[in-house]
N, CA, C and O atoms as a DFTB+ gen file, in Angstrom:
488 C
 N C O
     1  1       0.914      -1.019      -0.110
     2  2       0.156      -0.280       0.003
     3  2       0.911       1.242       0.129
     4  3       1.514       1.637       1.127
     5  1       0.730       1.956      -1.078
     6  2       1.653       2.899      -1.201
     7  2       1.151       4.022      -0.233
     8  3      -0.028       3.871       0.089
     9  1       1.748       5.067       0.280
    10  2       1.631       5.878       1.419
    11  2       2.511       7.406       1.285
    12  3       3.741       7.462       1.262
    13  1       1.769       8.373       1.219
    14  2       2.528       9.955       1.419
    15  2       2.104      10.409       2.084
    16  3       0.874      10.429       2.117
    17  1       2.921      11.097       3.089
    18  2       3.081      11.649       3.963
    19  2       3.564      13.149       3.927
    20  3       4.782      13.221       4.093
    21  1       2.838      14.567       3.728
    22  2       3.597      15.393       3.973
    23  2       3.635      16.474       5.263
    24  3       2.535      16.828       5.686
    25  1       4.647      16.931       5.810
    26  2       4.721      17.976       6.589
    27  2       5.671      18.896       6.441
    28  3       6.351      18.835       5.417
    29  1       5.893      19.794       7.275
    30  2       6.558      20.798       7.229
    31  2       5.665      22.204       6.765
    32  3       6.291      23.186       6.365
    33  1       4.339      22.226       6.836
    34  2       3.679      23.105       6.486
    35  2       3.192      24.273       7.627
    36  3       3.547      24.018       8.778
    37  1       2.707      25.054       7.503
    38  2       2.473      26.144       8.846
    39  2       2.224      27.829       8.219
    40  3       2.035      28.057       7.024
    41  1       2.273      28.890       9.282
    42  2       2.415      30.004       8.906
    43  2       3.429      30.811       9.218
    44  3       3.942      30.978      10.324
    45  1       3.774      31.445       7.906
    46  2       4.845      32.223       8.033
    47  2       4.348      33.552       7.360
    48  3       3.471      33.691       6.507
    49  1       5.207      34.572       8.020
    50  2       5.117      35.896       7.079
    51  2       5.567      36.351       5.828
    52  3       6.751      36.152       5.552
    53  1       4.899      36.881       5.083
    54  2       5.434      37.325       3.634
    55  2       7.367      37.353       3.556
    56  3       7.944      37.675       4.594
    57  1       7.927      37.125       2.730
    58  2       8.982      36.942       2.835
    59  2       9.864      36.010       3.192
    60  3      11.071      36.012       2.950
    61  1       9.063      34.980       3.942
    62  2       9.700      33.993       4.773
    63  2      10.099      32.613       4.159
    64  3       9.808      32.477       2.970
    65  1      10.514      31.912       4.576
    66  2      10.645      30.660       3.953
    67  2      10.197      29.061       4.861
    68  3      10.576      28.972       6.029
    69  1       9.490      28.018       4.306
    70  2       9.475      27.050       4.650
    71  2       9.902      25.802       3.672
    72  3       9.926      25.792       2.442
    73  1      10.260      24.660       4.675
    74  2      10.511      23.446       4.010
    75  2       9.645      22.392       3.804
    76  3       9.326      21.827       4.851
    77  1       9.104      21.892       2.677
    78  2       7.972      20.843       2.716
    79  2       8.536      19.529       2.986
    80  3       9.725      19.758       2.763
    81  1       8.465      18.257       3.332
    82  2       8.954      17.348       3.074
    83  2       7.565      16.242       2.799
    84  3       6.448      16.527       3.230
    85  1       7.787      15.226       2.179
    86  2       7.090      14.443       2.165
    87  2       7.544      13.200       1.805
    88  3       8.135      13.030       0.739
    89  1       7.242      11.951       2.901
    90  2       7.559      10.650       3.038
    91  2       6.936       9.707       2.740
    92  3       6.000       9.321       3.440
    93  1       7.348       9.026       1.485
    94  2       6.454       7.730       0.733
    95  2       7.160       6.455       1.133
    96  3       8.349       6.182       1.302
    97  1       5.953       5.711       1.235
    98  2       6.171       3.916       1.795
    99  2       5.518       3.275       0.858
   100  3       4.926       3.909      -0.016
   101  1       5.520       1.765       0.891
   102  2       4.851       1.053      -0.115
   103  2       5.622       0.514      -1.578
   104  3       5.288      -0.558      -2.083
   105  1       6.783       1.468      -2.242
   106  2       6.878       0.660      -2.970
   107  2       8.161       1.586      -3.572
   108  3       8.460       2.676      -3.083
   109  1       8.720       1.100      -4.472
   110  2      10.573       1.474      -4.284
   111  2      10.468       2.853      -4.957
   112  3      10.311       3.028      -6.166
   113  1      10.570       3.774      -4.055
   114  2      10.515       4.746      -4.230
   115  2      11.320       5.833      -5.807
   116  3      10.953       6.551      -6.737
   117  1      12.774       5.174      -5.091
   118  2      13.258       5.453      -6.898
   119  2      13.085       5.652      -7.674
   120  3      13.636       6.574      -8.274
   121  1      12.079       4.794      -8.218
   122  2      11.099       4.151      -9.709
   123  2      10.265       4.874      -9.771
   124  3       9.282       4.479     -10.398
   125  1      10.222       6.014      -9.285
   126  2       9.144       6.852      -9.365
   127  2       9.239       8.272      -9.408
   128  3       9.814       8.730      -8.421
   129  1       8.900       9.015     -10.143
   130  2       8.591      10.265     -10.293
   131  2       7.668      11.208      -9.399
   132  3       6.456      11.052      -9.550
   133  1       8.081      12.133      -8.518
   134  2       7.280      13.365      -7.727
   135  2       7.342      14.330      -8.037
   136  3       8.262      14.818      -8.692
   137  1       6.049      15.049      -7.516
   138  2       5.523      16.349      -8.055
   139  2       5.015      16.955      -6.436
   140  3       5.045      16.299      -5.394
   141  1       4.646      18.109      -6.567
   142  2       4.321      18.998      -5.746
   143  2       2.929      19.840      -6.507
   144  3       3.012      20.652      -7.429
   145  1       2.000      19.497      -5.998
   146  2       1.211      20.431      -6.255
   147  2       0.223      20.927      -4.985
   148  3       0.043      20.348      -3.914
   149  1      -0.393      22.270      -5.490
   150  2      -1.363      22.981      -4.730
   151  2      -2.851      23.259      -5.061
   152  3      -3.475      23.258      -6.123
   153  1      -3.266      23.543      -3.520
   154  2      -4.522      24.188      -4.152
   155  2      -5.183      25.275      -3.045
   156  3      -5.245      24.986      -1.850
   157  1      -5.656      26.521      -3.566
   158  2      -5.750      27.736      -2.643
   159  2      -7.386      27.316      -2.785
   160  3      -7.879      26.431      -3.484
   161  1      -8.063      28.295      -1.848
   162  2      -9.385      27.848      -1.242
   163  2     -10.393      28.398      -2.546
   164  3     -10.108      29.447      -3.125
   165  1     -11.061      27.942      -2.764
   166  2     -12.297      28.129      -4.507
   167  2     -11.020      28.303      -5.464
   168  3     -11.218      29.251      -6.224
   169  1      -9.792      27.703      -5.668
   170  2      -9.344      27.516      -7.285
   171  2      -8.872      25.934      -6.941
   172  3      -8.726      25.224      -5.946
   173  1      -8.706      25.824      -8.623
   174  2      -8.282      24.395      -8.489
   175  2      -6.594      23.989      -8.136
   176  3      -5.705      24.830      -7.998
   177  1      -6.424      22.566      -8.036
   178  2      -5.202      22.364      -7.783
   179  2      -4.206      22.420      -9.253
   180  3      -4.298      22.171     -10.455
   181  1      -3.416      22.823      -8.448
   182  2      -2.438      23.413      -9.882
   183  2      -0.905      23.357      -9.455
   184  3      -0.428      23.882      -8.450
   185  1      -0.099      22.472     -10.605
   186  2       1.040      22.188     -10.986
   187  2       2.064      22.901     -10.047
   188  3       2.262      23.997     -10.570
   189  1       2.777      22.803      -8.955
   190  2       3.998      23.415      -8.719
   191  2       5.748      23.067      -8.896
   192  3       6.561      23.968      -9.098
   193  1       6.100      21.726      -8.787
   194  2       7.130      21.313      -9.314
   195  2       7.147      19.798      -9.557
   196  3       6.122      19.181      -9.268
   197  1       8.200      19.132     -10.056
   198  2       8.480      17.641     -10.442
   199  2       9.684      17.384     -10.519
   200  3      10.461      18.214     -10.991
   201  1      10.156      16.013     -10.010
   202  2      11.402      15.840      -9.826
   203  2      11.463      14.658     -10.691
   204  3      10.308      14.340     -10.975
   205  1      12.324      13.868     -11.233
   206  2      12.812      12.727     -12.078
   207  2      12.978      12.053     -10.901
   208  3      12.747      12.527      -9.789
   209  1      13.552      10.461     -11.237
   210  2      13.621       9.228     -10.670
   211  2      15.132       9.464      -9.700
   212  3      15.407       9.181      -8.534
   213  1      15.792      10.017     -10.646
   214  2      17.269      10.537      -9.998
   215  2      17.491      11.851      -9.314
   216  3      18.458      12.188      -8.631
   217  1      16.420      12.527      -9.624
   218  2      16.668      13.736      -9.359
   219  2      17.333      14.813     -10.053
   220  3      17.553      15.926      -9.575
   221  1      17.754      14.265     -11.641
   222  2      18.644      15.028     -12.528
   223  2      18.049      15.980     -13.001
   224  3      18.707      16.876     -13.530
   225  1      16.541      16.056     -12.938
   226  2      15.698      16.700     -14.130
   227  2      14.936      17.295     -13.087
   228  3      14.809      16.611     -12.071
   229  1      14.281      18.674     -13.116
   230  2      13.092      19.227     -12.436
   231  2      12.466      19.945     -13.246
   232  3      12.798      20.134     -14.416
   233  1      11.485      20.413     -12.678
   234  2      10.514      21.248     -13.549
   235  2       9.406      22.160     -13.060
   236  3       8.375      21.698     -12.569
   237  1       9.681      23.778     -13.232
   238  2       8.548      24.287     -12.298
   239  2       7.426      24.972     -12.599
   240  3       7.337      25.109     -13.819
   241  1       6.585      25.430     -12.041
   242  2       5.507      26.536     -12.289
   243  2       6.254      27.970     -12.742
   244  3       7.224      28.379     -12.104
   245  1       5.881      28.477     -13.548
   246  2       6.357      30.025     -14.033
   247  2       6.078      30.791     -12.623
   248  3       6.953      31.614     -12.355
   249  1       4.934      30.669     -11.589
   250  2       4.891      31.401     -10.593
   251  2       5.721      31.056      -9.370
   252  3       5.778      31.655      -8.296
   253  1       6.464      29.762      -9.839
   254  2       7.154      29.263      -8.306
   255  2       8.921      29.568      -8.503
   256  3       9.704      29.856      -7.598
   257  1       9.244      29.396     -10.029
   258  2      10.513      29.480     -10.716
   259  2      11.256      30.339      -9.931
   260  3      10.752      31.430      -9.668
   261  1      12.919      29.932      -9.282
   262  2      13.686      30.632      -8.899
   263  2      13.390      31.104      -6.883
   264  3      14.196      31.518      -6.050
   265  1      11.955      30.794      -6.771
   266  2      11.972      30.585      -5.147
   267  2      11.631      29.670      -4.845
   268  3      11.227      29.704      -3.682
   269  1      11.528      28.370      -5.489
   270  2      11.036      27.027      -4.441
   271  2      11.978      26.036      -5.132
   272  3      12.128      26.196      -6.343
   273  1      12.638      25.029      -4.529
   274  2      13.650      24.449      -5.193
   275  2      12.820      23.089      -4.421
   276  3      12.411      23.051      -3.261
   277  1      12.706      21.731      -5.755
   278  2      12.172      20.493      -5.101
   279  2      13.560      19.453      -5.321
   280  3      14.361      19.513      -6.254
   281  1      13.571      18.659      -4.363
   282  2      14.470      17.519      -4.685
   283  2      14.452      16.454      -3.658
   284  3      14.227      16.741      -2.482
   285  1      14.629      15.503      -3.959
   286  2      14.667      14.311      -3.013
   287  2      15.687      13.368      -2.852
   288  3      16.566      13.281      -3.708
   289  1      15.680      12.660      -1.877
   290  2      16.709      11.243      -1.054
   291  2      16.068      10.382      -1.522
   292  3      14.882      10.279      -1.206
   293  1      16.599       9.594      -2.325
   294  2      16.275       8.357      -2.334
   295  2      17.074       7.573      -1.592
   296  3      17.085       6.424      -2.033
   297  1      17.768       7.737      -0.613
   298  2      18.297       6.386       0.259
   299  2      16.911       6.813       1.786
   300  3      16.537       5.992       2.624
   301  1      16.480       8.198       1.695
   302  2      15.577       8.129       3.046
   303  2      13.949       8.029       2.226
   304  3      12.980       8.392       2.893
   305  1      13.760       7.612       1.022
   306  2      12.557       7.550       0.467
   307  2      11.462       8.862       0.643
   308  3      10.245       8.779       0.805
   309  1      12.320      10.124       0.554
   310  2      11.912      11.347       0.824
   311  2      11.787      12.596      -0.159
   312  3      12.905      12.988      -0.494
   313  1      11.075      13.097      -0.539
   314  2      10.801      14.424      -1.543
   315  2      10.701      15.732      -0.847
   316  3       9.647      15.778      -0.212
   317  1      11.425      16.828      -0.731
   318  2      11.607      18.211      -0.312
   319  2      11.023      19.151      -1.284
   320  3      10.756      18.994      -2.476
   321  1      10.881      20.200      -0.474
   322  2      10.035      21.215      -1.249
   323  2      10.370      22.864      -0.480
   324  3       9.575      23.435       0.267
   325  1      11.331      23.241      -0.771
   326  2      12.317      24.330       0.134
   327  2      11.185      25.562      -0.858
   328  3      11.216      25.670      -2.084
   329  1      10.377      26.267      -0.025
   330  2      10.231      27.856      -0.198
   331  2      10.369      28.863       0.154
   332  3       9.768      29.180       1.180
   333  1      11.184      29.808      -0.490
   334  2      11.768      30.722      -0.063
   335  2      10.986      32.101      -0.726
   336  3      10.304      31.871      -1.725
   337  1      11.040      33.494      -0.245
   338  2      10.614      34.539      -0.705
   339  2       9.367      34.166      -0.721
   340  3       9.031      34.537      -1.846
   341  1       8.214      33.564      -0.126
   342  2       7.039      33.341       0.326
   343  2       5.877      34.794      -0.351
   344  3       6.332      35.898      -0.648
   345  1       4.633      34.484      -0.447
   346  2       3.653      35.910      -0.465
   347  2       2.480      35.208      -0.563
   348  3       2.223      34.152      -1.143
   349  1       1.794      35.967       0.103
   350  2       0.084      35.300       0.450
   351  2      -0.444      34.897      -0.454
   352  3      -1.485      34.309      -0.163
   353  1      -0.097      34.947      -1.996
   354  2      -0.714      34.357      -3.537
   355  2      -0.024      32.773      -3.049
   356  3      -0.654      31.900      -3.645
   357  1       0.918      32.248      -2.277
   358  2       1.421      31.003      -1.962
   359  2       0.635      30.418      -1.336
   360  3       0.845      29.206      -1.300
   361  1      -0.697      30.966      -0.505
   362  2      -1.019      30.065       0.579
   363  2      -2.199      29.181      -0.146
   364  3      -3.020      29.522      -0.997
   365  1      -1.947      27.725       0.607
   366  2      -2.582      26.842      -0.355
   367  2      -2.286      25.875       0.596
   368  3      -1.457      26.056       1.487
   369  1      -3.113      24.563       0.402
   370  2      -2.623      23.164       0.847
   371  2      -2.041      22.787      -0.323
   372  3      -2.410      22.927      -1.489
   373  1      -0.937      22.216       0.231
   374  2       0.460      21.241      -0.926
   375  2       0.118      20.154      -0.600
   376  3      -0.045      19.776       0.560
   377  1      -0.112      19.188      -2.113
   378  2       0.294      17.987      -1.445
   379  2       1.544      17.397      -2.741
   380  3       1.999      17.867      -3.784
   381  1       1.732      16.112      -1.936
   382  2       2.900      15.544      -2.846
   383  2       1.981      14.644      -3.689
   384  3       0.758      14.520      -3.626
   385  1       2.939      14.005      -4.548
   386  2       2.366      13.161      -5.734
   387  2       3.464      12.378      -6.288
   388  3       4.546      12.900      -6.556
   389  1       3.130      10.691      -6.531
   390  2       3.391       9.727      -6.995
   391  2       3.368       9.505      -8.371
   392  3       2.335       8.864      -8.568
   393  1       3.986       9.698      -9.508
   394  2       3.671       8.713     -10.489
   395  2       4.990       8.205     -11.449
   396  3       6.138       7.938     -11.094
   397  1       4.387       8.179     -12.763
   398  2       5.632       7.368     -13.682
   399  2       5.995       8.118     -14.993
   400  3       6.805       7.760     -15.847
   401  1       5.157       9.328     -14.967
   402  2       5.928      10.435     -15.694
   403  2       6.497      11.538     -15.638
   404  3       5.960      12.165     -14.726
   405  1       7.192      12.057     -16.048
   406  2       8.061      13.143     -15.794
   407  2       7.042      14.493     -16.557
   408  3       7.170      14.804     -17.741
   409  1       6.260      15.024     -15.802
   410  2       4.677      15.613     -16.156
   411  2       4.353      16.659     -15.390
   412  3       4.641      16.546     -14.198
   413  1       3.626      18.040     -15.879
   414  2       3.044      19.063     -14.978
   415  2       1.458      18.414     -14.858
   416  3       0.677      19.172     -14.283
   417  1       1.048      17.488     -15.191
   418  2      -0.352      16.810     -15.264
   419  2      -0.761      16.370     -14.170
   420  3      -0.271      15.337     -13.715
   421  1      -1.554      16.919     -13.639
   422  2      -1.963      16.052     -12.052
   423  2      -2.377      14.477     -12.240
   424  3      -2.216      13.496     -11.514
   425  1      -3.037      14.675     -13.649
   426  2      -3.904      12.872     -13.783
   427  2      -2.582      11.799     -13.888
   428  3      -2.688      10.605     -13.607
   429  1      -1.302      12.451     -14.350
   430  2      -0.436      11.286     -14.812
   431  2      -0.143      10.689     -12.823
   432  3      -0.155       9.517     -12.444
   433  1       0.022      11.580     -12.186
   434  2       0.405      11.163     -10.783
   435  2      -0.525      10.074      -9.971
   436  3      -1.625      10.499      -9.619
   437  1      -0.276       9.039      -9.717
   438  2      -1.526       7.903      -9.545
   439  2      -1.662       7.874      -8.018
   440  3      -2.620       7.247      -7.566
   441  1      -0.665       8.588      -7.016
   442  2      -0.796       8.235      -5.709
   443  2      -0.480       9.809      -5.234
   444  3       0.528      10.470      -5.484
   445  1      -1.556      10.161      -4.538
   446  2      -1.315      11.537      -3.644
   447  2      -1.231      11.463      -2.087
   448  3      -1.728      10.439      -1.619
   449  1      -0.703      12.344      -1.198
   450  2      -1.175      12.709       0.055
   451  2      -2.038      13.301       0.417
   452  3      -2.965      13.624      -0.325
   453  1      -1.953      13.688       1.990
   454  2      -3.567      13.950       2.284
   455  2      -3.066      15.636       2.296
   456  3      -3.952      16.463       2.511
   457  1      -1.972      16.011       2.117
   458  2      -1.576      18.028       2.265
   459  2      -1.334      18.219       3.060
   460  3      -1.567      17.476       4.014
   461  1      -0.762      19.260       3.140
   462  2      -0.090      19.934       4.135
   463  2      -0.489      21.779       3.970
   464  3      -0.112      22.417       2.987
   465  1      -1.198      22.333       4.978
   466  2      -1.852      23.577       4.764
   467  2      -0.231      24.588       5.542
   468  3       0.213      24.628       6.690
   469  1       0.238      25.281       4.189
   470  2       0.720      26.771       3.934
   471  2       0.219      27.966       4.180
   472  3       0.021      28.493       3.085
   473  1      -0.080      28.647       5.006
   474  2      -0.376      30.206       5.409
   475  2       0.761      31.021       5.217
   476  3       1.886      30.668       5.570
   477  1       0.475      32.248       4.595
   478  2       1.455      33.199       3.947
   479  2       0.768      34.484       4.674
   480  3      -0.013      35.132       3.977
   481  1       0.987      34.907       6.002
   482  2       0.468      36.553       6.239
   483  2       1.273      37.393       5.433
   484  3       2.365      37.125       4.931
   485  1       0.435      38.728       5.345
   486  2       0.889      39.568       4.719
   487  2       1.360      40.791       5.621
   488  3       1.873      41.781       5.099
């Protein structure tokens, strides 16, 4: 049974930083692409970042490029999202996801975590 558990969310002031973690279990972590998505109140879920199985390839949404960094540690089955220069528009529930394609399309990811809330105050 695949399980993804996010942590690290919270309340931060604009300009601050947070680091999200997502611990995976249930299948061989290093064989799967990992992604981060987010959903703000009243909005659709949107792509944030994705990372290839080796970690060599990454992709970001334009809105977070240069501020967020996705990384993974295949030795401890964890993917991270370092978020810097946060602004109120980054407020959302952040989800990690696991799939087989290096893509920004949510439908390509077959397992999802429960989400962690990130709130950025102005």
